[in-house]
GUVODREN-841230 format. One record per residue (C-alpha): chain; residue number from 1; y, z, x. Coordinates in Angstrom, 3 decimals. Example, Ala and Ser with C-alpha at 12.3 -4.5 7.8 and 13.67 -1.06 7.14 Angstrom:
<recs>
{rec A, 1, {-4.500, 7.800, 12.300}} {rec A, 2, {-1.060, 7.140, 13.670}} 
</recs>
This chain:
<recs>
{rec A, 1, {-10.101, 10.198, 23.186}} {rec A, 2, {-11.375, 10.831, 19.667}} {rec A, 3, {-9.237, 11.200, 16.557}} {rec A, 4, {-9.462, 14.996, 16.451}} {rec A, 5, {-8.214, 15.283, 20.027}} {rec A, 6, {-5.335, 12.896, 19.339}} {rec A, 7, {-4.290, 14.902, 16.308}} {rec A, 8, {-4.443, 18.185, 18.170}} {rec A, 9, {-2.145, 16.834, 20.864}} {rec A, 10, {0.151, 15.518, 18.145}} {rec A, 11, {0.233, 18.974, 16.533}} {rec A, 12, {1.152, 20.616, 19.802}} {rec A, 13, {3.668, 18.152, 21.159}} {rec A, 14, {5.135, 15.662, 18.689}} {rec A, 15, {8.400, 15.913, 16.806}} {rec A, 16, {8.074, 14.052, 13.509}} {rec A, 17, {10.794, 12.983, 11.064}} {rec A, 18, {10.038, 12.041, 7.458}} {rec A, 19, {12.763, 9.652, 6.283}} {rec A, 20, {13.870, 9.231, 2.670}} {rec A, 21, {16.495, 6.883, 1.196}} {rec A, 22, {20.071, 7.997, 1.680}} {rec A, 23, {22.575, 7.645, -1.154}} {rec A, 24, {25.234, 5.000, -0.507}} {rec A, 25, {27.615, 6.988, -2.742}} {rec A, 26, {27.560, 10.012, -0.449}} {rec A, 27, {30.558, 10.285, 1.879}} {rec A, 28, {30.006, 8.485, 5.190}} {rec A, 29, {26.478, 7.319, 4.286}} {rec A, 30, {27.429, 3.653, 4.788}} {rec A, 31, {30.415, 1.766, 6.154}} {rec A, 32, {31.000, -0.123, 2.919}} {rec A, 33, {29.105, 0.087, -0.337}} {rec A, 34, {27.477, -3.036, -1.733}} {rec A, 35, {24.855, -4.054, -4.258}} {rec A, 36, {21.226, -3.118, -3.851}} {rec A, 37, {18.655, -5.793, -4.665}} {rec A, 38, {16.089, -3.028, -5.259}} {rec A, 39, {16.350, -0.230, -7.811}} {rec A, 40, {17.300, 2.843, -5.763}} {rec A, 41, {15.564, 6.204, -5.587}} {rec A, 42, {15.864, 8.789, -2.834}} {rec A, 43, {12.177, 9.836, -2.573}} {rec A, 44, {13.404, 13.035, -0.934}} {rec A, 45, {10.973, 15.210, -2.900}} {rec A, 46, {8.094, 12.999, -1.776}} {rec A, 47, {9.296, 13.257, 1.834}} {rec A, 48, {9.277, 17.034, 1.482}} {rec A, 49, {5.725, 16.908, 0.088}} {rec A, 50, {4.595, 14.878, 3.105}} {rec A, 51, {6.358, 17.264, 5.478}} {rec A, 52, {4.787, 20.230, 3.714}} {rec A, 53, {1.314, 18.720, 4.027}} {rec A, 54, {1.804, 18.152, 7.758}} {rec A, 55, {3.096, 21.682, 8.260}} {rec A, 56, {0.063, 22.965, 6.385}} {rec A, 57, {-2.076, 21.058, 8.894}} {rec A, 58, {-0.455, 22.820, 11.824}} {rec A, 59, {2.361, 20.404, 12.701}} {rec A, 60, {5.164, 22.799, 13.513}} {rec A, 61, {7.990, 20.390, 14.373}} {rec A, 62, {8.585, 18.299, 11.250}} {rec A, 63, {12.000, 17.545, 9.762}} {rec A, 64, {13.257, 15.481, 6.827}} {rec A, 65, {16.118, 13.005, 7.355}} {rec A, 66, {18.025, 10.553, 5.137}} {rec A, 67, {18.157, 6.862, 5.920}} {rec A, 68, {21.862, 6.166, 6.349}} {rec A, 69, {24.303, 4.954, 9.010}} {rec A, 70, {23.599, 8.056, 11.130}} {rec A, 71, {19.806, 7.756, 11.238}} {rec A, 72, {19.625, 6.468, 14.808}} {rec A, 73, {21.878, 9.253, 16.098}} {rec A, 74, {19.929, 11.897, 14.172}} {rec A, 75, {16.645, 10.661, 15.653}} {rec A, 76, {18.128, 10.713, 19.148}} {rec A, 77, {19.725, 14.171, 18.823}} {rec A, 78, {16.518, 15.687, 17.455}} {rec A, 79, {14.342, 14.027, 20.116}} {rec A, 80, {12.074, 12.580, 17.432}} {rec A, 81, {8.834, 11.055, 18.710}} {rec A, 82, {7.561, 9.535, 15.458}} {rec A, 83, {9.210, 8.551, 12.177}} {rec A, 84, {7.373, 8.429, 8.861}} {rec A, 85, {9.193, 5.937, 6.644}} {rec A, 86, {9.269, 7.111, 3.037}} {rec A, 87, {12.329, 5.141, 2.004}} {rec A, 88, {12.909, 2.219, -0.308}} {rec A, 89, {16.184, 1.437, 1.425}} {rec A, 90, {19.827, 2.223, 0.782}} {rec A, 91, {21.555, -0.991, -0.251}} {rec A, 92, {21.853, -4.723, 0.403}} {rec A, 93, {19.201, -7.420, 0.426}} {rec A, 94, {15.652, -6.603, 1.562}} {rec A, 95, {16.580, -2.906, 1.815}} {rec A, 96, {13.038, -1.784, 2.642}} {rec A, 97, {13.175, -3.804, 5.864}} {rec A, 98, {16.333, -2.157, 7.206}} {rec A, 99, {14.859, 1.108, 8.528}} {rec A, 100, {11.823, -0.448, 10.259}} {rec A, 101, {14.088, -3.096, 11.792}} {rec A, 102, {16.373, -0.361, 13.145}} {rec A, 103, {13.413, 1.551, 14.582}} {rec A, 104, {12.001, -1.599, 16.174}} {rec A, 105, {15.351, -2.192, 17.874}} {rec A, 106, {15.580, 1.447, 19.012}} {rec A, 107, {11.989, 1.481, 20.237}} {rec A, 108, {10.975, 4.436, 18.055}} {rec A, 109, {7.358, 4.447, 16.782}} {rec A, 110, {6.983, 4.797, 13.031}} {rec A, 111, {4.511, 4.987, 10.166}} {rec A, 112, {5.065, 2.185, 7.687}} {rec A, 113, {5.065, -1.585, 7.516}} {rec A, 114, {6.954, -3.698, 10.047}} {rec A, 115, {10.111, -5.503, 8.851}} {rec A, 116, {8.392, -8.835, 8.214}} {rec A, 117, {5.399, -7.345, 6.412}} {rec A, 118, {7.495, -5.127, 4.159}} {rec A, 119, {9.756, -8.073, 3.259}} {rec A, 120, {6.758, -10.229, 2.353}} {rec A, 121, {5.250, -7.472, 0.231}} {rec A, 122, {8.383, -6.218, -1.499}} {rec A, 123, {9.705, -9.646, -2.485}} {rec A, 124, {7.352, -10.533, -5.307}} {rec A, 125, {8.070, -14.260, -5.269}} {rec A, 126, {7.335, -14.496, -1.532}} {rec A, 127, {4.212, -12.344, -1.900}} {rec A, 128, {2.939, -14.619, -4.665}} {rec A, 129, {3.731, -17.759, -2.653}} {rec A, 130, {1.818, -16.345, 0.303}} {rec A, 131, {-1.094, -15.487, -1.981}} {rec A, 132, {-1.183, -19.049, -3.275}} {rec A, 133, {-1.103, -20.421, 0.272}} {rec A, 134, {-4.027, -18.133, 1.142}} {rec A, 135, {-5.958, -19.198, -1.993}} {rec A, 136, {-5.645, -15.718, -3.491}} {rec A, 137, {-5.386, -15.632, -7.307}} {rec A, 138, {-2.006, -14.841, -8.831}} {rec A, 139, {-0.288, -15.650, -12.120}} {rec A, 140, {1.908, -18.762, -12.079}} {rec A, 141, {5.630, -18.106, -11.878}} {rec A, 142, {9.070, -19.499, -11.096}} {rec A, 143, {12.136, -17.947, -9.468}} {rec A, 144, {15.613, -18.316, -10.954}} {rec A, 145, {18.705, -17.711, -8.819}} {rec A, 146, {21.395, -15.524, -10.402}} {rec A, 147, {23.965, -17.115, -12.659}} {rec A, 148, {22.883, -20.729, -12.227}} {rec A, 149, {25.305, -23.180, -13.778}} {rec A, 150, {22.600, -24.736, -15.947}} {rec A, 151, {21.409, -21.880, -18.143}} {rec A, 152, {18.821, -24.130, -19.762}} {rec A, 153, {16.420, -23.509, -16.874}} {rec A, 154, {13.439, -23.145, -19.214}} {rec A, 155, {13.682, -26.881, -19.896}} {rec A, 156, {14.095, -27.800, -16.229}} {rec A, 157, {11.683, -29.896, -14.232}} {rec A, 158, {10.956, -26.932, -11.978}} {rec A, 159, {9.933, -24.739, -14.906}} {rec A, 160, {7.845, -27.472, -16.510}} {rec A, 161, {6.086, -28.380, -13.261}} {rec A, 162, {4.767, -24.809, -13.074}} {rec A, 163, {4.049, -23.961, -16.707}} {rec A, 164, {3.131, -27.429, -18.069}} {rec A, 165, {4.226, -26.752, -21.631}} {rec A, 166, {2.939, -23.164, -21.709}} {rec A, 167, {4.801, -21.615, -24.688}} {rec A, 168, {4.501, -17.978, -23.612}} {rec A, 169, {4.371, -15.079, -23.518}} {rec A, 170, {6.124, -14.370, -20.229}} {rec A, 171, {7.045, -11.384, -18.067}} {rec A, 172, {10.537, -11.337, -16.545}} {rec A, 173, {11.219, -9.042, -13.600}} {rec A, 174, {13.366, -8.616, -10.471}} {rec A, 175, {11.788, -10.083, -7.340}} {rec A, 176, {12.191, -6.684, -5.697}} {rec A, 177, {11.919, -3.380, -7.481}} {rec A, 178, {9.991, -0.242, -8.249}} {rec A, 179, {8.403, 1.687, -11.089}} {rec A, 180, {8.457, -1.261, -13.522}} {rec A, 181, {12.248, -0.952, -13.813}} {rec A, 182, {14.105, -3.868, -15.446}} {rec A, 183, {10.843, -5.599, -16.422}} {rec A, 184, {10.787, -7.410, -19.767}} {rec A, 185, {8.182, -9.004, -22.023}} {rec A, 186, {9.186, -12.265, -23.727}} {rec A, 187, {6.989, -13.603, -26.500}} {rec A, 188, {8.397, -17.117, -26.208}} {rec A, 189, {10.785, -19.300, -24.222}} {rec A, 190, {13.595, -18.427, -26.611}} {rec A, 191, {13.527, -14.805, -25.465}} {rec A, 192, {13.306, -15.654, -21.758}} {rec A, 193, {16.972, -16.538, -21.208}} {rec A, 194, {18.302, -13.191, -22.462}} {rec A, 195, {15.765, -11.264, -20.392}} {rec A, 196, {16.700, -13.210, -17.252}} {rec A, 197, {20.378, -12.462, -17.835}} {rec A, 198, {19.559, -8.761, -18.203}} {rec A, 199, {17.772, -8.774, -14.831}} {rec A, 200, {20.684, -10.607, -13.202}} {rec A, 201, {23.177, -8.103, -14.613}} {rec A, 202, {21.124, -5.181, -13.314}} {rec A, 203, {20.331, -6.524, -9.836}} {rec A, 204, {22.630, -9.460, -9.054}} {rec A, 205, {19.596, -10.998, -7.388}} {rec A, 206, {16.712, -13.392, -7.958}} {rec A, 207, {14.640, -13.161, -11.118}} {rec A, 208, {10.928, -13.919, -11.469}} {rec A, 209, {9.486, -15.489, -14.622}} {rec A, 210, {5.736, -15.027, -14.710}} {rec A, 211, {2.954, -15.965, -17.092}} {rec A, 212, {1.885, -12.914, -19.085}} {rec A, 213, {-1.734, -11.952, -18.511}} {rec A, 214, {-3.316, -10.278, -21.569}} {rec A, 215, {-6.279, -8.556, -19.911}} {rec A, 216, {-6.859, -5.117, -18.423}} {rec A, 217, {-4.572, -3.995, -15.591}} {rec A, 218, {-5.809, -2.283, -12.444}} {rec A, 219, {-4.408, -0.798, -9.248}} {rec A, 220, {-6.020, 0.059, -5.936}} {rec A, 221, {-4.736, 1.527, -2.685}} {rec A, 222, {-5.820, 0.383, 0.753}} {rec A, 223, {-5.049, 1.559, 4.292}} {rec A, 224, {-6.435, 1.477, 7.830}} {rec A, 225, {-10.029, 2.281, 8.673}} {rec A, 226, {-9.710, 5.872, 10.002}} {rec A, 227, {-10.043, 8.457, 7.256}} {rec A, 228, {-10.813, 12.162, 6.985}} {rec A, 229, {-13.525, 12.616, 4.368}} {rec A, 230, {-15.456, 15.799, 3.645}} {rec A, 231, {-13.641, 17.455, 6.529}} {rec A, 232, {-14.670, 14.906, 9.160}} {rec A, 233, {-13.004, 11.783, 10.510}} {rec A, 234, {-14.809, 8.555, 9.694}} {rec A, 235, {-13.995, 5.105, 11.047}} {rec A, 236, {-14.969, 2.507, 8.482}} {rec A, 237, {-15.914, -1.042, 9.353}} {rec A, 238, {-12.708, -2.361, 7.808}} {rec A, 239, {-9.691, -1.205, 5.811}} {rec A, 240, {-10.378, 1.723, 3.498}} {rec A, 241, {-9.869, 0.916, -0.203}} {rec A, 242, {-9.716, 3.804, -2.675}} {rec A, 243, {-8.348, 5.036, -6.003}} {rec A, 244, {-9.290, 2.037, -8.134}} {rec A, 245, {-7.759, 2.830, -11.517}} {rec A, 246, {-7.182, 1.115, -14.828}} {rec A, 247, {-3.800, 1.527, -16.435}} {rec A, 248, {-3.989, 2.635, -20.045}} {rec A, 249, {-1.578, 1.051, -22.508}} {rec A, 250, {-0.377, 2.266, -25.859}} {rec A, 251, {-1.071, -0.183, -28.727}} {rec A, 252, {2.517, -1.451, -28.602}} {rec A, 253, {2.742, -1.670, -24.800}} {rec A, 254, {2.550, -5.123, -23.238}} {rec A, 255, {3.638, -3.997, -19.772}} {rec A, 256, {3.344, -0.567, -18.163}} {rec A, 257, {6.313, 1.608, -19.139}} {rec A, 258, {8.406, 2.707, -16.164}} {rec A, 259, {7.489, 6.104, -14.729}} {rec A, 260, {11.221, 6.885, -14.855}} {rec A, 261, {11.014, 6.596, -18.651}} {rec A, 262, {7.478, 7.863, -19.181}} {rec A, 263, {5.966, 9.879, -16.303}} {rec A, 264, {2.495, 8.903, -15.143}} {rec A, 265, {0.281, 11.545, -16.705}} {rec A, 266, {-3.487, 11.708, -16.414}} {rec A, 267, {-3.972, 10.080, -19.811}} {rec A, 268, {-2.089, 6.945, -18.679}} {rec A, 269, {-4.611, 5.990, -15.999}} {rec A, 270, {-8.401, 5.936, -15.871}} {rec A, 271, {-10.268, 6.292, -12.598}} {rec A, 272, {-13.018, 3.692, -12.392}} {rec A, 273, {-16.533, 5.115, -12.103}} {rec A, 274, {-18.156, 4.451, -8.723}} {rec A, 275, {-21.614, 4.248, -10.287}} {rec A, 276, {-21.184, 2.613, -13.686}} {rec A, 277, {-18.407, 0.195, -12.664}} {rec A, 278, {-19.553, -0.683, -9.162}} {rec A, 279, {-19.349, -4.452, -9.731}} {rec A, 280, {-15.771, -4.308, -11.025}} {rec A, 281, {-14.704, -1.956, -8.230}} {rec A, 282, {-16.264, -4.288, -5.653}} {rec A, 283, {-14.230, -7.219, -7.015}} {rec A, 284, {-11.023, -5.181, -6.896}} {rec A, 285, {-11.759, -3.863, -3.396}} {rec A, 286, {-12.645, -7.326, -2.117}} {rec A, 287, {-9.353, -8.742, -3.364}} {rec A, 288, {-7.466, -5.838, -1.766}} {rec A, 289, {-9.218, -6.358, 1.572}} {rec A, 290, {-8.384, -10.058, 1.505}} {rec A, 291, {-4.698, -9.248, 1.036}} {rec A, 292, {-4.820, -6.634, 3.806}} {rec A, 293, {-6.371, -9.180, 6.176}} {rec A, 294, {-4.338, -12.263, 5.222}} {rec A, 295, {-1.051, -10.383, 5.498}} {rec A, 296, {-2.212, -8.642, 8.723}} {rec A, 297, {-1.290, -5.214, 7.363}} {rec A, 298, {-1.857, -1.921, 9.152}} {rec A, 299, {-0.385, 0.667, 6.795}} {rec A, 300, {-0.924, 1.939, 3.270}} {rec A, 301, {-0.250, -0.429, 0.373}} {rec A, 302, {-1.046, -0.372, -3.339}} {rec A, 303, {-2.015, -3.572, -5.107}} {rec A, 304, {-1.598, -4.221, -8.820}} {rec A, 305, {-3.726, -6.830, -10.563}} {rec A, 306, {-4.515, -7.895, -14.099}} {rec A, 307, {-7.170, -9.929, -15.859}} {rec A, 308, {-6.341, -13.350, -17.242}} {rec A, 309, {-7.514, -14.588, -20.638}} {rec A, 310, {-10.843, -15.593, -19.105}} {rec A, 311, {-11.321, -12.216, -17.415}} {rec A, 312, {-10.452, -13.297, -13.857}} {rec A, 313, {-8.490, -10.855, -11.693}} {rec A, 314, {-5.005, -12.054, -10.742}} {rec A, 315, {-2.720, -10.343, -8.230}} {rec A, 316, {0.539, -9.173, -9.771}} {rec A, 317, {2.316, -7.526, -6.870}} {rec A, 318, {2.055, -5.304, -3.827}} {rec A, 319, {3.723, -1.929, -3.418}} {rec A, 320, {4.469, -1.351, 0.287}} {rec A, 321, {5.524, 2.250, -0.385}} {rec A, 322, {3.049, 3.750, -2.850}} {rec A, 323, {4.014, 7.072, -4.367}} {rec A, 324, {2.772, 9.853, -2.090}} {rec A, 325, {4.123, 12.705, -4.159}} {rec A, 326, {1.652, 15.560, -4.278}} {rec A, 327, {-0.105, 15.429, -7.676}} {rec A, 328, {0.552, 18.332, -10.034}} {rec A, 329, {-1.236, 19.739, -13.045}} {rec A, 330, {0.698, 17.488, -15.411}} {rec A, 331, {1.800, 14.513, -13.291}} {rec A, 332, {-0.617, 12.057, -11.732}} {rec A, 333, {-0.322, 9.808, -8.696}} {rec A, 334, {-2.028, 6.423, -8.886}} {rec A, 335, {-2.682, 6.406, -5.148}} {rec A, 336, {-4.071, 9.952, -5.154}} {rec A, 337, {-6.103, 9.609, -8.363}} {rec A, 338, {-9.393, 8.837, -6.628}} {rec A, 339, {-9.180, 11.069, -3.568}} {rec A, 340, {-11.674, 13.679, -4.781}} {rec A, 341, {-14.058, 10.836, -5.592}} {rec A, 342, {-14.068, 9.999, -1.871}} {rec A, 343, {-14.306, 13.566, -0.607}} {rec A, 344, {-10.595, 13.811, 0.135}} {rec A, 345, {-7.599, 15.956, -0.735}} {rec A, 346, {-3.881, 15.169, -0.647}} {rec A, 347, {-3.710, 16.728, 2.834}} {rec A, 348, {-6.645, 14.559, 3.937}} {rec A, 349, {-4.771, 11.427, 2.863}} {rec A, 350, {-1.578, 12.407, 4.696}} {rec A, 351, {-3.475, 13.333, 7.864}} {rec A, 352, {-5.531, 10.123, 7.654}} {rec A, 353, {-2.395, 7.967, 7.510}} {rec A, 354, {-1.002, 9.796, 10.533}} {rec A, 355, {-4.294, 9.699, 12.456}} {rec A, 356, {-4.719, 5.978, 11.887}} {rec A, 357, {-1.251, 5.360, 13.292}} {rec A, 358, {-1.899, 7.684, 16.255}} {rec A, 359, {-5.050, 5.746, 17.117}} {rec A, 360, {-3.162, 2.449, 16.983}} {rec A, 361, {-0.380, 3.820, 19.191}} {rec A, 362, {-2.894, 5.074, 21.756}} {rec A, 363, {-3.991, 1.469, 22.305}} {rec A, 364, {-0.528, 0.022, 22.858}} {rec A, 365, {0.339, -1.743, 26.090}} {rec A, 366, {3.527, 0.271, 26.543}} {rec A, 367, {1.959, 3.136, 28.479}} {rec A, 368, {5.407, 4.401, 29.517}} {rec A, 369, {6.448, 5.316, 25.978}} {rec A, 370, {7.328, 8.957, 25.374}} {rec A, 371, {4.858, 9.388, 22.552}} {rec A, 372, {1.973, 7.997, 24.601}} {rec A, 373, {2.761, 10.269, 27.512}} {rec A, 374, {2.498, 13.218, 25.140}} {rec A, 375, {-0.651, 11.981, 23.438}} {rec A, 376, {-2.523, 10.879, 26.537}} {rec A, 377, {-1.323, 13.463, 29.056}} {rec A, 378, {-4.067, 15.325, 30.890}} {rec A, 379, {-4.585, 18.757, 29.391}} 
</recs>
């Protein structure tokens, strides 16, 4: 069955839920409130954009649900066939892994990374360790546990074994986060301690100290191989990389200002030119494809990278839940920035993500699953 046929059956028969992050402060959202190792945002507006795009494509049974203690019951009551995870989690450690873990246990198919993959991607120190093990370039770094008794960690053997007398500058950030929140630039070791304490106070979790890279910063998005371009579905020979952009910095900016403080407008990013910058784009795409393969990914991810002093690309981090908010006249989306360049619209991207997942599900061994019976039933 081709992709168009799968999608048509999905339009006619599937009930889809787009899930955003519930608020732990809402009554009855959780059993007991606790810290969140990741800066929280609901992403409800983005979930509504995704739902709107699907409805515009003819999917008539789409609802939006919060991730909270009632999610499993809500999915069951609504007879949901497929969940689209658009949540960064509610609270606790590794919050992005909670919803996919729940869905795995319930046996509900979903769009998004599996619990292990999302944990590897969202925990920057683990992602960087995995990159090093896979011989992928990434800036050197150390992890500091919160409120260690010896606050002179910058003189420790662990710190020295990584940085070998490097005087700075450094970047200090939470190991898990979003939108460049709680990220600090430290010119020297003297400034590092205060920045680390600020991260601890904000997150109560691990802090990453990373060598500052002074070169240009880039981002690229990458997903599965099935994509709708110029109105037709195309299956590429490997994962589809797109929207290679350069982040633009103000003269005083050392790190990209959080979108919560300064929205991402079109003058803050520059789409790389497919003709004039083909060599650079190829390097960025190749690095993205290596990550996609080494981490055995099967869903959309955005990768951030920056040039070192000698101009070599170094991986900074992976974003397992890139912003899928529909771009507006004044606000840009890094992931959507290069869609027109590839003959795609926002709706094309949303449908492509869904279609790629549908194709994967159609090949599963569990032929008795409800969603497969609907997708593969004889017309």
